[in-house]
RODO-2510 file (C-alpha; in nm, 4 decimals, decimal comma):
residues 567
     n   res          X          Y          Z
     1     m     1,5383    -2,0625    -1,1923
     2     r     1,7818    -1,8003    -1,0601
     3     t     2,0539    -1,9471    -0,8394
     4     h     2,0930    -1,8252    -0,4834
     5     s     2,3770    -1,5796    -0,4295
     6     d     2,6222    -1,6146    -0,1430
     7     l     2,4768    -1,2934     0,0034
     8     e     2,1239    -1,4363     0,0039
     9     r     2,2430    -1,7567     0,1715
    10     r     2,4111    -1,5553     0,4452
    11     l     2,1054    -1,3345     0,4918
    12     l     1,8758    -1,6375     0,5087
    13     q     2,0910    -1,8018     0,7747
    14     r     2,1059    -1,4804     0,9760
    15     w     1,7283    -1,4414     0,9538
    16     l     1,6706    -1,7978     1,0716
    17     q     1,8948    -1,7409     1,3727
    18     e     1,7013    -1,4282     1,4693
    19     q     1,3598    -1,5981     1,4878
    20     e     1,2006    -1,7094     1,8134
    21     y     1,0339    -2,0510     1,8001
    22     n     0,7850    -2,1836     2,0566
    23     e     0,8637    -2,5540     2,0914
    24     e     0,5416    -2,6282     2,2800
    25     l     0,3063    -2,4634     2,0304
    26     r     0,5243    -2,5452     1,7291
    27     l     0,4784    -2,1905     1,5977
    28     l     0,6806    -1,8758     1,5480
    29     r     0,6578    -1,6243     1,8353
    30     v     0,6634    -1,2561     1,7381
    31     p     0,5899    -0,9183     1,9028
    32     f     0,2188    -0,8541     1,8592
    33     s     0,1076    -0,5839     1,6168
    34     s    -0,2028    -0,5263     1,4082
    35     p    -0,3423    -0,2611     1,1722
    36     g    -0,6413    -0,2119     1,4032
    37     y    -0,8941    -0,4195     1,2117
    38     h    -0,9779    -0,7875     1,1494
    39     t    -0,8258    -0,8997     1,4796
    40     t    -0,9867    -0,8232     1,8158
    41     l    -0,6614    -0,8923     2,0010
    42     k    -0,4915    -0,6016     2,1741
    43     d    -0,2621    -0,5250     2,4637
    44     i    -0,0706    -0,8515     2,4422
    45     p     0,3085    -0,8500     2,4076
    46     f     0,3528    -1,1525     2,1813
    47     a     0,1483    -1,3693     1,9456
    48     h     0,1896    -1,6785     1,7283
    49     p     0,0920    -1,5993     1,3663
    50     t    -0,0107    -1,8623     1,1129
    51     r     0,1165    -1,6997     0,7925
    52     e     0,4547    -1,6039     0,9350
    53     s     0,4956    -1,9489     1,0903
    54     l     0,4460    -2,1079     0,7489
    55     g     0,6989    -1,8661     0,6009
    56     y     0,9438    -1,9682     0,8725
    57     a     0,8836    -2,3359     0,7916
    58     v     0,9623    -2,2814     0,4221
    59     a     1,2760    -2,0852     0,5163
    60     l     1,3878    -2,3711     0,7425
    61     l     1,3455    -2,6104     0,4514
    62     d     1,5327    -2,3753     0,2183
    63     g     1,8317    -2,3229     0,4413
    64     g     1,8555    -2,6019     0,6953
    65     g     1,9554    -2,9606     0,7626
    66     e     1,7840    -3,2480     0,9414
    67     a     1,7052    -3,0593     1,2637
    68     e     1,5530    -2,7748     1,0619
    69     l     1,3536    -3,0255     0,8554
    70     e     1,2031    -3,1743     1,1711
    71     r     1,1028    -2,8310     1,2998
    72     a     0,9587    -2,7278     0,9632
    73     c     0,7440    -3,0400     0,9470
    74     a     0,6175    -2,9772     1,2991
    75     i     0,5135    -2,6251     1,2027
    76     l     0,3435    -2,7354     0,8806
    77     d     0,1522    -3,0019     1,0695
    78     r     0,0462    -2,7536     1,3386
    79     v    -0,0741    -2,4806     1,1021
    80     i    -0,2623    -2,7242     0,8793
    81     a    -0,4550    -2,8306     1,1906
    82     l    -0,5643    -2,4683     1,2432
    83     q    -0,7394    -2,4424     0,9053
    84     e    -1,1204    -2,4342     0,8977
    85     t    -1,2418    -2,7707     0,7630
    86     d    -1,6178    -2,7389     0,8181
    87     r    -1,7759    -2,7019     0,4737
    88     s    -2,0956    -2,5626     0,6236
    89     l    -1,9133    -2,2466     0,7343
    90     p    -1,8405    -1,9501     0,5048
    91     t    -1,4828    -1,9474     0,6381
    92     y    -1,4106    -2,2964     0,5032
    93     g    -1,0462    -2,3144     0,3914
    94     l    -0,9309    -2,0110     0,5913
    95     w    -0,6927    -1,9604     0,8812
    96     s    -0,7045    -1,7033     1,1575
    97     w    -0,4186    -1,4557     1,1862
    98     f    -0,3046    -1,5775     1,5268
    99     y    -0,3111    -1,8969     1,7319
   100     e    -0,4405    -1,6836     2,0218
   101     e    -0,7560    -1,5875     1,8300
   102     p    -0,9853    -1,8539     1,6791
   103     l    -1,1171    -1,7767     1,3338
   104     g    -1,4698    -1,7211     1,4631
   105     d    -1,3493    -1,4479     1,6983
   106     m    -1,2047    -1,2296     1,4217
   107     r    -1,4094    -0,9246     1,3206
   108     p    -1,4205    -1,0107     1,0373
   109     p    -1,1966    -1,3008     0,9289
   110     d    -0,9436    -1,2173     0,6574
   111     w    -1,0223    -1,4153     0,3418
   112     n    -0,6741    -1,3323     0,2083
   113     w    -0,5314    -1,5953     0,4436
   114     a    -0,6410    -1,8737     0,2074
   115     d    -0,4093    -1,7146    -0,0507
   116     f    -0,1208    -1,6296     0,1822
   117     c    -0,1122    -1,9618     0,3645
   118     g    -0,1992    -2,1717     0,0619
   119     k     0,0940    -2,0262    -0,1285
   120     r     0,3437    -2,1086     0,1460
   121     l     0,2160    -2,4645     0,1705
   122     l     0,2578    -2,5031    -0,2041
   123     l     0,6139    -2,3690    -0,1958
   124     a     0,7017    -2,6207     0,0761
   125     m     0,5655    -2,8963    -0,1456
   126     r     0,7129    -2,7847    -0,4779
   127     k     1,0577    -2,7009    -0,3418
   128     h     1,1005    -2,9864    -0,0927
   129     e     0,8614    -3,2678    -0,1851
   130     d     1,1323    -3,5328    -0,1683
   131     r     1,2140    -3,4419     0,1952
   132     l     0,8632    -3,4365     0,3418
   133     p     0,7025    -3,7420     0,5094
   134     d     0,4267    -3,9058     0,3059
   135     a     0,1608    -3,8544     0,5747
   136     l     0,2398    -3,4824     0,5954
   137     k     0,2365    -3,4479     0,2167
   138     e    -0,1169    -3,5897     0,2104
   139     r    -0,2375    -3,3502     0,4805
   140     l    -0,0668    -3,0657     0,2972
   141     r    -0,2434    -3,1632    -0,0269
   142     q    -0,5833    -3,1599     0,1417
   143     a    -0,5115    -2,8219     0,3032
   144     v    -0,4106    -2,6732    -0,0325
   145     f    -0,7303    -2,8061    -0,1918
   146     r    -0,9380    -2,6393     0,0813
   147     a    -0,7511    -2,3129     0,0258
   148     c    -0,8158    -2,3376    -0,3492
   149     e    -1,1872    -2,3882    -0,2907
   150     a    -1,1962    -2,0811    -0,0639
   151     i    -1,0100    -1,8742    -0,3232
   152     i    -1,2437    -1,9814    -0,6046
   153     a    -1,5541    -1,9221    -0,3937
   154     r    -1,4390    -1,5707    -0,3111
   155     n    -1,3278    -1,5014    -0,6684
   156     v    -1,1728    -1,1564    -0,6249
   157     g    -1,1617    -0,9268    -0,9256
   158     p    -0,8487    -0,8130    -1,1116
   159     g    -0,8480    -0,4781    -0,9336
   160     y    -0,7276    -0,6406    -0,6103
   161     t    -0,3734    -0,6592    -0,7449
   162     n    -0,1709    -0,8685    -0,5026
   163     i    -0,4510    -1,1129    -0,4138
   164     a    -0,5575    -1,1468    -0,7766
   165     i    -0,2030    -1,2608    -0,8601
   166     m    -0,1542    -1,4728    -0,5475
   167     g    -0,4854    -1,6530    -0,5933
   168     a    -0,3870    -1,7283    -0,9535
   169     f    -0,0587    -1,8740    -0,8269
   170     v    -0,2225    -2,0971    -0,5656
   171     t    -0,4907    -2,2377    -0,7940
   172     l    -0,2713    -2,2730    -1,1040
   173     i     0,0282    -2,4293    -0,9284
   174     a    -0,1952    -2,6534    -0,7154
   175     g    -0,3764    -2,7710    -1,0271
   176     e    -0,0531    -2,8424    -1,2110
   177     t     0,1136    -3,0054    -0,9093
   178     y    -0,1722    -3,2374    -0,8181
   179     g    -0,3282    -3,2931    -1,1598
   180     q    -0,6454    -3,0995    -1,0740
   181     e    -0,7492    -2,9456    -1,4051
   182     a    -1,0410    -2,7514    -1,2526
   183     f    -0,8010    -2,5629    -1,0249
   184     a    -0,5457    -2,5120    -1,3033
   185     a    -0,8099    -2,3854    -1,5477
   186     y    -0,9364    -2,1369    -1,2907
   187     g    -0,5816    -2,0157    -1,2240
   188     r    -0,5088    -1,9719    -1,5952
   189     q    -0,8301    -1,7758    -1,6503
   190     r    -0,7671    -1,5605    -1,3436
   191     l    -0,4154    -1,4683    -1,4564
   192     q    -0,5352    -1,4042    -1,8130
   193     t    -0,8135    -1,1767    -1,6853
   194     f    -0,5720    -0,9923    -1,4591
   195     y    -0,3240    -0,9500    -1,7449
   196     e    -0,5837    -0,8055    -1,9843
   197     y    -0,7335    -0,5790    -1,7171
   198     t    -0,3932    -0,4426    -1,6137
   199     m    -0,2500    -0,3979    -1,9620
   200     r    -0,5577    -0,2009    -2,0733
   201     r    -0,4758     0,0491    -1,7984
   202     g    -0,1002     0,0304    -1,8275
   203     a    -0,0758     0,0071    -1,4481
   204     f    -0,1907    -0,1964    -1,1508
   205     e    -0,5105    -0,0687    -0,9939
   206     e    -0,3279    -0,0722    -0,6588
   207     y    -0,1216     0,1978    -0,8214
   208     n     0,2461     0,2445    -0,7376
   209     s     0,2172     0,0774    -0,3974
   210     p     0,5496     0,0153    -0,2188
   211     t     0,3791    -0,2551    -0,0142
   212     y     0,1823    -0,4372    -0,2816
   213     t     0,3965    -0,3795    -0,5879
   214     m     0,6679    -0,5622    -0,3961
   215     v     0,4234    -0,8450    -0,3292
   216     a     0,3282    -0,8442    -0,6980
   217     l     0,6942    -0,8675    -0,8006
   218     v     0,7480    -1,1702    -0,5766
   219     e     0,4218    -1,3398    -0,6805
   220     l     0,4820    -1,2845    -1,0510
   221     s     0,8398    -1,4052    -1,0136
   222     d     0,7183    -1,7216    -0,8421
   223     l     0,4544    -1,7735    -1,1113
   224     y     0,7255    -1,7416    -1,3742
   225     a     0,9478    -1,9834    -1,1812
   226     w     0,6931    -2,2558    -1,1028
   227     a     0,4222    -2,2493    -1,3709
   228     q     0,4424    -2,5328    -1,6220
   229     s     0,2294    -2,3522    -1,8822
   230     p     0,4482    -2,1545    -2,1295
   231     e     0,1576    -1,9163    -2,1918
   232     m     0,1241    -1,8347    -1,8231
   233     r     0,5007    -1,7848    -1,7899
   234     t     0,4869    -1,5377    -2,0783
   235     l     0,2063    -1,3400    -1,9129
   236     a     0,3983    -1,3328    -1,5847
   237     a     0,7118    -1,2069    -1,7611
   238     k     0,5224    -0,9214    -1,9311
   239     l     0,3569    -0,8201    -1,6048
   240     l     0,6975    -0,8250    -1,4339
   241     q     0,8262    -0,5812    -1,6955
   242     l     0,5330    -0,3496    -1,6269
   243     a     0,5854    -0,3688    -1,2513
   244     w     0,9576    -0,2962    -1,2638
   245     g     0,9001    -0,0062    -1,5013
   246     s     0,6542     0,1492    -1,2572
   247     v     0,8893     0,1120    -0,9613
   248     a     1,1859     0,2568    -1,1486
   249     k     0,9866     0,5480    -1,2916
   250     h     0,8807     0,6641    -0,9454
   251     f     1,2023     0,5958    -0,7546
   252     h     1,3848     0,9145    -0,6525
   253     p     1,7609     0,8541    -0,6328
   254     a     1,8562     1,1605    -0,4253
   255     t     1,6169     1,0780    -0,1394
   256     r     1,6233     0,6987    -0,1913
   257     q     1,2451     0,7090    -0,1716
   258     w     0,9658     0,5518    -0,3752
   259     g     0,7910     0,8621    -0,5072
   260     g     0,4154     0,9052    -0,4809
   261     p     0,1290     0,8925    -0,5092
   262     h     0,0736     0,5534    -0,3455
   263     a    -0,2602     0,3740    -0,3707
   264     r    -0,1656     0,1701    -0,0617
   265     s     0,1288     0,2000     0,1736
   266     y     0,1992     0,1206     0,5374
   267     d     0,4976     0,3548     0,5727
   268     t     0,5555     0,7109     0,4593
   269     t     0,9282     0,6643     0,4106
   270     l     1,0707     0,3427     0,2722
   271     s     1,1081     0,0701     0,5307
   272     p     1,4449    -0,1070     0,5513
   273     a     1,2698    -0,4164     0,4118
   274     v     1,1628    -0,2423     0,0886
   275     l     1,4978    -0,0695     0,0405
   276     s     1,6713    -0,4027     0,1034
   277     f     1,4465    -0,5742    -0,1518
   278     l     1,5388    -0,3187    -0,4170
   279     q     1,9096    -0,3335    -0,3369
   280     i     1,9146    -0,7134    -0,3610
   281     a     1,7148    -0,7014    -0,6843
   282     l     1,9624    -0,4515    -0,8318
   283     q     2,2296    -0,7170    -0,7777
   284     g     2,5260    -0,5137    -0,6620
   285     r     2,4619    -0,1987    -0,8681
   286     v     2,3844     0,0046    -0,5533
   287     t     2,5023    -0,0160    -0,1924
   288     w     2,2481     0,1917    -0,0031
   289     l     2,2702    -0,0440     0,2952
   290     t     2,5510    -0,2528     0,4365
   291     e     2,5028    -0,6262     0,4680
   292     e     2,4413    -0,5791     0,8417
   293     e     2,1680    -0,3225     0,7674
   294     l     1,9831    -0,5312     0,5095
   295     a     1,6407    -0,6412     0,6365
   296     y     1,5813    -0,9790     0,4767
   297     d     1,2547    -1,1541     0,4020
   298     p     1,2876    -1,5260     0,3211
   299     q     1,0001    -1,5143     0,0706
   300     w     1,2476    -1,3481    -0,1700
   301     y     1,4796    -1,6470    -0,1533
   302     g     1,5122    -1,8080    -0,4924
   303     s     1,2600    -1,5859    -0,6703
   304     p     1,3905    -1,4397    -0,9999
   305     i     1,3373    -1,0821    -0,8808
   306     g     1,6369    -0,9258    -1,0571
   307     c     1,5668    -0,5787    -1,1957
   308     p     1,5736    -0,5483    -1,5791
   309     d     1,8886    -0,3757    -1,7056
   310     e     1,7009    -0,1132    -1,9071
   311     v     1,5451     0,0528    -1,5993
   312     v     1,8482     0,0373    -1,3682
   313     p     1,9593     0,3977    -1,4491
   314     w     1,6330     0,5331    -1,3081
   315     f     1,7360     0,3977    -0,9680
   316     t     2,0837     0,5478    -0,9832
   317     e     2,0860     0,8660    -1,1932
   318     p     1,8916     1,1785    -1,0808
   319     s     1,6839     1,3366    -1,3547
   320     v     1,3785     1,5536    -1,4196
   321     r     1,0731     1,3324    -1,4747
   322     t     0,7076     1,4249    -1,5132
   323     g     0,4167     1,1934    -1,5791
   324     a     0,0438     1,1358    -1,5462
   325     q    -0,1499     0,8139    -1,5902
   326     v    -0,5109     0,6998    -1,5670
   327     f    -0,4994     0,3942    -1,3417
   328     y    -0,8704     0,3489    -1,2668
   329     r    -1,1814     0,4084    -1,4740
   330     n    -1,5432     0,3157    -1,4058
   331     e    -1,7474     0,4553    -1,6911
   332     a    -2,0797     0,3481    -1,5416
   333     k    -2,0148     0,5599    -1,2299
   334     g    -1,8250     0,8350    -1,4116
   335     i    -1,5165     0,7818    -1,1942
   336     e    -1,1650     0,8253    -1,3287
   337     k    -0,8490     0,8405    -1,1187
   338     i    -0,5283     0,9932    -1,2512
   339     a    -0,1903     0,9677    -1,0818
   340     s     0,0531     1,2551    -1,1447
   341     f     0,4143     1,2957    -1,0419
   342     h     0,7034     1,5362    -1,0897
   343     q     1,0657     1,4866    -0,9931
   344     t     1,3747     1,7041    -0,9986
   345     e     1,7185     1,6119    -0,8710
   346     t     1,6185     1,7131    -0,5163
   347     l     1,2394     1,6902    -0,5087
   348     s     0,9650     1,4325    -0,5740
   349     i     0,5936     1,5273    -0,5734
   350     g     0,3021     1,2959    -0,6424
   351     s    -0,0754     1,3363    -0,6274
   352     v    -0,3899     1,1499    -0,7296
   353     s    -0,6891     1,3221    -0,8873
   354     r    -0,9624     1,1614    -0,6698
   355     e    -0,9453     0,9198    -0,3780
   356     n    -1,0625     0,8572    -0,0235
   357     m    -0,8303     0,9425     0,2666
   358     w    -0,7805     0,5940     0,4163
   359     n    -0,4622     0,5650     0,6208
   360     q    -0,3045     0,3446     0,3526
   361     r    -0,3428     0,6205     0,0914
   362     r    -0,0647     0,8635     0,0056
   363     n    -0,2745     1,0967    -0,2100
   364     l    -0,0410     1,3958    -0,1856
   365     l     0,3152     1,3034    -0,1013
   366     a     0,6480     1,4794    -0,1474
   367     y     1,0081     1,3921    -0,0669
   368     l     1,2722     1,6610    -0,0329
   369     s     1,6475     1,6128    -0,0315
   370     g     1,8641     1,8416     0,1800
   371     e     2,2094     1,8554     0,3326
   372     h     2,0804     1,6939     0,6529
   373     g     1,8926     1,4103     0,4831
   374     t     1,5424     1,3444     0,3481
   375     s     1,2149     1,5048     0,4563
   376     y     0,8620     1,4113     0,3573
   377     v     0,5329     1,5996     0,3271
   378     w     0,2131     1,3935     0,3564
   379     l    -0,1411     1,5335     0,3469
   380     r    -0,3827     1,3579     0,5851
   381     c    -0,7381     1,4044     0,7166
   382     l    -0,7776     1,3122     1,0843
   383     h    -1,0858     1,2237     1,2898
   384     d    -0,9911     1,2261     1,6588
   385     g    -0,6293     1,1803     1,5608
   386     y    -0,6765     0,8861     1,3197
   387     d    -0,6892     0,8983     0,9406
   388     y    -1,0476     0,9549     0,8269
   389     a    -1,1296     0,7367     0,5269
   390     a    -1,4676     0,9029     0,4567
   391     a    -1,2944     1,2240     0,3483
   392     v    -1,2421     1,2569    -0,0275
   393     f    -0,9320     1,4107    -0,1851
   394     h    -0,9431     1,5959    -0,5180
   395     s    -0,6461     1,7433    -0,7012
   396     v    -0,4902     1,8568    -1,0248
   397     q    -0,1107     1,8805    -1,0582
   398     q     0,1312     2,0373    -1,3007
   399     e     0,5002     2,0010    -1,2224
   400     n     0,5597     2,1379    -0,8700
   401     r     0,2112     2,2892    -0,8154
   402     v    -0,0952     2,1059    -0,6845
   403     l    -0,4479     2,2421    -0,6499
   404     f    -0,6337     2,0245    -0,4045
   405     g    -0,9600     1,9991    -0,2177
   406     i    -1,1136     1,7874     0,0573
   407     a    -1,4827     1,6922     0,0590
   408     f    -1,6785     1,4756     0,3030
   409     s    -1,8797     1,1696     0,2112
   410     t    -2,1864     1,0478     0,3978
   411     n    -2,1181     0,6761     0,3602
   412     g    -1,7404     0,6283     0,3437
   413     g    -1,5325     0,4358     0,5937
   414     d    -1,4229     0,5869     0,9228
   415     t    -1,0927     0,4206     1,0175
   416     h    -1,1002     0,1683     0,7324
   417     n    -1,1717     0,1847     0,3643
   418     s    -1,4850    -0,0307     0,3915
   419     l    -1,5162    -0,2155     0,7243
   420     d    -1,6697     0,0648     0,9361
   421     r    -1,8760     0,2847     0,7060
   422     i    -2,0450     0,5873     0,8592
   423     r    -2,4168     0,6580     0,8231
   424     g    -2,4290     1,0266     0,7520
   425     s    -2,2707     1,1474     1,0759
   426     i    -1,9852     1,0913     1,3203
   427     e    -1,9114     1,1625     1,6847
   428     a    -1,5972     1,3731     1,7042
   429     k    -1,3816     1,5760     1,9370
   430     d    -1,1545     1,6790     1,6523
   431     l    -1,1627     1,6896     1,2726
   432     r    -0,8775     1,8390     1,0747
   433     l    -0,6725     1,8366     0,7574
   434     r    -0,2988     1,8004     0,8191
   435     f     0,0229     1,8547     0,6307
   436     e     0,2609     1,6255     0,8199
   437     i     0,6259     1,7165     0,7657
   438     g     0,8811     1,4721     0,9004
   439     g     1,1898     1,2698     0,8225
   440     d     1,5535     1,3392     0,8955
   441     g     1,6098     1,6414     0,6738
   442     g     1,6352     1,8928     0,9576
   443     e     1,3817     2,0928     1,1561
   444     a     1,1039     2,2492     0,9501
   445     k     0,9559     2,5898     1,0356
   446     v     0,6438     2,7767     0,9266
   447     e     0,5475     3,1423     0,8783
   448     q     0,2202     3,3044     0,7746
   449     d     0,1856     3,6397     0,6012
   450     l    -0,0918     3,8952     0,6278
   451     k    -0,2798     3,7400     0,3348
   452     g    -0,2926     3,4074     0,5161
   453     e    -0,0385     3,2315     0,2953
   454     l     0,1751     2,9749     0,4748
   455     y     0,5419     2,9162     0,4021
   456     v     0,6920     2,5967     0,5386
   457     t     1,0715     2,5920     0,5113
   458     v     1,2206     2,2434     0,4939
   459     g     1,5955     2,2600     0,4381
   460     r     1,6535     2,4213     0,0983
   461     h     1,2859     2,3891    -0,0017
   462     v     0,9738     2,5901     0,0752
   463     l     0,6240     2,4414     0,0769
   464     n     0,3991     2,7336    -0,0177
   465     i     0,0368     2,6831     0,0945
   466     r    -0,2278     2,9276    -0,0279
   467     p    -0,5546     2,8562     0,1608
   468     v    -0,8573     2,9168    -0,0608
   469     f    -1,1625     2,7928     0,1257
   470     a    -1,2321     2,5924     0,4414
   471     s    -1,5522     2,5423     0,6407
   472     l    -1,7682     2,2914     0,8229
   473     g    -2,1166     2,4164     0,7501
   474     e    -2,1401     2,7792     0,8539
   475     a    -1,8345     2,7560     1,0777
   476     a    -1,5146     2,8672     0,9070
   477     a    -1,2120     2,6467     0,9616
   478     r    -0,8782     2,7876     1,0809
   479     w    -0,5169     2,7113     0,9933
   480     d    -0,2724     2,6391     1,2728
   481     w     0,0548     2,4555     1,3289
   482     s     0,2250     2,2619     1,6057
   483     r     0,4921     2,0014     1,6681
   484     e     0,4398     1,6376     1,7553
   485     g     0,7748     1,4870     1,8425
   486     d     1,0073     1,5430     1,5479
   487     r     0,7216     1,6241     1,3073
   488     l     0,5791     1,9623     1,2113
   489     c     0,2004     1,9582     1,1668
   490     v     0,0352     2,2322     0,9613
   491     d    -0,3396     2,1911     1,0126
   492     c    -0,6664     2,3165     0,8755
   493     v    -0,8891     2,2679     1,1820
   494     f    -1,2546     2,2050     1,1003
   495     y    -1,3529     2,1334     1,4606
   496     s    -1,1813     2,0838     1,7952
   497     g    -1,3561     2,0783     2,1323
   498     e    -1,6079     1,8762     2,3293
   499     n    -1,7351     1,5548     2,1758
   500     r    -2,0242     1,6337     1,9402
   501     t    -2,2211     1,4915     1,6517
   502     i    -2,1194     1,6150     1,3093
   503     d    -2,4144     1,5479     1,0803
   504     f    -2,2732     1,5736     0,7301
   505     e    -2,6102     1,5141     0,5641
   506     s    -2,7441     1,8369     0,7154
   507     l    -2,4550     2,0540     0,5914
   508     c    -2,4829     2,2561     0,2718
   509     q    -2,1081     2,2802     0,2402
   510     a    -1,8054     2,1302     0,4102
   511     g    -1,4459     2,0897     0,3057
   512     a    -1,1337     2,2793     0,2117
   513     m    -0,9436     2,3931    -0,0951
   514     a    -0,5871     2,5194    -0,1275
   515     v    -0,2963     2,5624    -0,3644
   516     c     0,0431     2,4237    -0,2710
   517     t     0,3695     2,4814    -0,4545
   518     f     0,7038     2,3166    -0,3777
   519     a     1,0015     2,5361    -0,4640
   520     e     1,3380     2,6608    -0,3384
   521     e     1,1905     3,0018    -0,2564
   522     r     0,8675     3,1636    -0,1456
   523     v     0,6094     3,1625    -0,4227
   524     s     0,2881     3,3637    -0,4079
   525     c     0,0085     3,2244    -0,6200
   526     s    -0,3074     3,4084    -0,7268
   527     f    -0,6334     3,2230    -0,7707
   528     k    -0,9963     3,2617    -0,8737
   529     l    -1,2665     3,0811    -0,6757
   530     t    -1,6270     3,0504    -0,7924
   531     l    -1,8950     2,9000    -0,5666
   532     k    -2,2052     2,7852    -0,7507
   533     e    -2,4854     2,5425    -0,6655
   534     q    -2,3002     2,3798    -0,3747
   535     a    -1,9899     2,3288    -0,5855
   536     a    -1,6534     2,5059    -0,6058
   537     y    -1,4518     2,5957    -0,9164
   538     l    -1,0896     2,6892    -0,8524
   539     e    -0,8452     2,8245    -1,1076
   540     c    -0,4849     2,9418    -1,0741
   541     p    -0,1862     2,9936    -1,3048
   542     a     0,0260     2,6974    -1,4045
   543     p     0,3825     2,7008    -1,2672
   544     s     0,5153     2,7367    -1,6220
   545     e     0,3658     2,8293    -1,9563
   546     g     0,0363     2,6754    -2,0495
   547     e    -0,3298     2,6670    -1,9622
   548     p    -0,4319     2,7566    -1,6049
   549     l    -0,4882     2,4748    -1,3579
   550     r    -0,8550     2,4122    -1,2834
   551     l    -1,0137     2,2059    -1,0057
   552     n    -1,3871     2,1450    -0,9611
   553     m    -1,5470     1,9672    -0,6656
   554     r    -1,8723     1,9335    -0,4756
   555     l    -1,8930     2,1125    -0,1421
   556     k    -2,2115     1,9490    -0,0141
   557     p    -2,1410     1,6145     0,1546
   558     d    -2,2731     1,3265    -0,0524
   559     l    -2,2250     0,9572    -0,1252
   560     m    -1,8664     0,8461    -0,1821
   561     d    -1,9235     0,7464    -0,5455
   562     t    -2,0937     1,0789    -0,6159
   563     l    -1,7991     1,2755    -0,4774
   564     l    -1,5525     1,0634    -0,6727
   565     s    -1,7408     1,1123    -1,0010
   566     a    -1,6943     1,4079    -1,2322
   567     l    -1,9065     1,7211    -1,1918
***
């Protein structure tokens, strides 16, 4: 196992000193935040999370003495007591997110917590077994077994990247640690299935995700570190190579950003935590952040997360890179998703061929480097100001040009990918498509010519937008722009006004199409649009020599799977 560096020891100690512990509850106290689903809690300043408390306990064990050991044991004991132990309930083996909210109050409970919490309990056991009291070790064993049973009962598929790996870790390592062959066999089969599924595609289904590729790197590293099976260690090592290759290929040195598209992401620009992770993994080859600026996460401590030497130059040396990759295919439904990207020394552009517009998606994302810093361009669809997951993005990209379209499903999610599906219609005061331009690269400005083309100047770059088509039924949409704080918003407004019902099932056509080109000058792009049988066929010249770019999409709202499938 990789030894801990002096830097990591210092960062771990600093992190421990920064945490706030509630002696009475024996849990970590943190500022409350939530993504807006699963938990019903809101408008409270602080909360006591289960997962983070377990992570704190493991960190105390990793970096502390006798006083820290006592506190860690108190936390482990407390969180184990919060696990569901009633076998008659479907939530058996789970934990709630917060002490303040019982599991039964969540809407719905998060089944991932069996994986997240089970893993931290196992790390406490594997790394510090000789320091834990016997009574606590027995309770910990029983809690891990319950988590394993919940994981096996749920049995997520290999497309759920981070949980597929984490569940394999919990069941495999629990089986090997406690001599439970049924758990170990399940874990081995789950990792083998995930390996075969991923290698067939050459990419994780949660494609190029700054959030979850990081999780995958840590989980695979821990599998490699703790698995006793040589075969499973070999699979973990090969998957680690794939993951690091993907990260390096998309990283843009000039902007210090993780280029798109992102299947799932919580931030549009890299958080200090992700940038810190990469800097630590590069082991002194870069100094993007000072030691005081590094945002440390104790789950990295001791994991062999070092970046392979062969991909290090991609993190440090600007270059021109272009690529496209199929990362999802469902032949039965006729759905194929292709991720495309193009990078120059100053520009990174990424797009996905078909996807919903959930707020964790970055379906069209660009980073631009300028003398003032880095700017980003992110395409969103907003329902009353929040990302509208039932909208469907279509695109085709060649180098710095993207043809894209937005269609509307009749059964997609509203605010979430799957938890709040609509039934053909929505109530709305506002529905719009938005180019959000932000970052610290200087103030962006927009102009529109007599033909309706929009030119958004961002430092040395110009985002050229050629509107092609936009309507909501018989009502034509309009393009507008405004500022929200330090962001410029260039919007295609489908509707804005009094609250009304938008019945997508009754509309013959709804959506938008446009051509956007990123360049260092204004670029005018011609196009040919054909409307036929409630579908649109768009064609425009490629940015360089070659066949024209062509994009086809349905205009009539329909089921999500229908809109995602090929015409």
